[in-house]
C-alpha positions in Angstrom: 23.9 -44.6 11.0 22.9 -41.4 9.3 25.5 -38.6 9.1 24.4 -35.2 10.4 26.5 -32.5 8.7 27.3 -29.0 10.0 24.7 -27.4 7.7 21.9 -29.4 9.4 23.2 -28.5 12.9 23.4 -24.8 11.9 20.0 -24.8 10.3 18.4 -26.5 13.3 20.1 -24.1 15.7 18.9 -21.0 13.7 15.3 -22.2 13.5 15.2 -22.9 17.2 16.9 -19.6 18.1 14.3 -17.7 16.1 11.5 -19.7 17.6 12.9 -19.0 21.0 13.2 -15.2 20.6 9.8 -14.9 18.9 8.2 -16.9 21.7 8.6 -13.9 24.0 5.6 -12.2 22.3 4.2 -14.8 19.9 2.8 -18.3 19.7 5.3 -20.2 17.5 4.5 -23.4 15.7 7.4 -25.1 13.9 6.6 -26.7 10.6 6.5 -30.4 10.8 9.4 -32.4 9.4 8.8 -33.3 5.8 6.2 -30.6 5.2 8.6 -27.6 4.9 8.0 -26.1 1.4 9.5 -22.7 2.3 8.2 -21.8 5.7 9.9 -22.8 8.9 7.6 -21.3 11.6 4.0 -20.3 11.8 3.6 -17.4 14.2 0.8 -15.6 15.9 1.4 -12.5 18.0 -0.1 -12.1 21.4 -1.2 -8.8 22.8 -3.0 -8.3 26.2 -3.5 -12.0 26.4 -5.2 -12.3 22.9 -3.8 -13.8 19.7 -4.3 -11.2 17.0 -1.9 -11.3 14.1 -0.4 -14.2 12.1 2.9 -14.3 10.1 5.2 -16.9 8.7 9.0 -17.1 9.2 11.7 -18.5 6.9 15.0 -18.9 8.6 18.3 -18.7 6.7 21.6 -19.6 8.4 25.3 -20.2 8.0 27.0 -19.6 4.7 23.7 -18.7 3.0 23.8 -15.4 4.9 26.2 -12.8 3.5 27.1 -9.7 5.6 27.2 -6.5 3.7 29.6 -3.5 4.1 26.5 -1.3 4.7 25.7 -3.1 8.0 23.0 -5.3 6.5 22.9 -8.9 5.3 21.6 -10.6 2.2 20.5 -14.1 1.2 19.7 -15.7 -2.2 16.1 -17.1 -2.6 14.9 -19.4 -5.4 12.2 -17.9 -7.6 9.7 -20.8 -6.8 9.9 -19.9 -3.1 9.3 -16.2 -3.9 6.3 -17.1 -6.0 5.0 -19.3 -3.1 5.4 -16.5 -0.5 3.8 -14.0 -2.9 0.6 -16.0 -2.9 0.2 -16.2 0.9 -2.6 -14.6 2.9 -0.2 -13.6 5.8 3.0 -11.7 5.9 6.2 -13.7 5.4 9.5 -12.6 7.0 13.0 -14.0 6.5 15.4 -14.1 9.4 19.0 -14.3 8.5 21.1 -15.8 11.3 24.8 -15.5 10.8 26.4 -18.4 12.5 29.0 -21.1 12.1 30.5 -24.1 13.9 31.3 -23.8 16.8 27.9 -22.3 17.5 27.7 -19.0 19.4 24.6 -16.9 19.9 24.8 -14.1 17.3 24.8 -10.5 18.4 22.7 -9.6 15.4 19.9 -11.2 13.5 18.8 -9.7 10.2 15.2 -9.5 9.1 13.6 -9.0 5.7 9.9 -8.4 5.1 9.5 -10.6 2.1 5.9 -9.7 1.6 6.7 -6.0 1.3 9.6 -6.8 -1.0 7.4 -8.8 -3.3 4.6 -6.3 -3.2 6.9 -3.5 -4.4 9.4 -5.4 -6.6 7.3 -8.3 -7.8 8.5 -11.8 -8.4 11.7 -11.7 -10.5 11.9 -13.6 -13.8 15.4 -14.9 -12.9 15.8 -18.3 -11.2 16.8 -16.7 -8.0 17.2 -13.3 -6.3 19.5 -11.9 -3.6 17.4 -9.9 -1.1 19.0 -7.6 1.4 17.7 -7.3 5.0 15.4 -4.4 6.0 16.6 -4.2 9.6 18.5 -6.1 12.3 17.7 -7.1 15.8 19.8 -7.9 18.9 18.4 -11.1 20.3 19.7 -10.1 23.8 17.3 -7.2 24.0 13.5 -6.7 23.7 13.5 -3.2 22.2 13.2 -4.7 18.7 9.7 -6.1 19.4 8.0 -2.7 18.6 9.9 -2.3 15.3 8.9 -5.8 14.3 5.3 -5.3 15.3 5.1 -2.1 13.3 6.2 -4.1 10.2 3.3 -6.5 10.8 0.9 -3.6 11.4 1.8 -2.0 8.1 0.7 -5.1 6.3 -2.5 -5.4 8.3 -3.4 -1.8 7.5 -2.9 -2.4 3.8 0.3 -0.4 3.4 3.0 -2.0 1.2 
């Protein structure tokens, strides 16, 4: 019988948590098992009953997420993933979910606009890069939706 380790449980929990909270204002399509090459969720925002803006989500969980003293979080990304995201036609966001076994819903989830980061900093030449979060959300509230949507709108309007 296959062994399911804590990292798989934590990763599964984080992806489903992000899908759940984004589902309050987006259509969320999980990436099929075996086809994940750096994106966990395909998302499409809904406004006034109409789908209007696509984005992709990459979810990082557990020990990959490092909390910073400045109130943010960071995560290390492989260069090949950064190159992949840099070539995409839609914005890509990373969601950092700090969690551990036993699982409890986090009070904060950290978000990084990877597309904006890559547009301003470029793809690094190193094998990997630690990228700090841009902002954080409280999954218990809905007041972060407008902040998140403004991040998407910036990209749509051509602003870095």
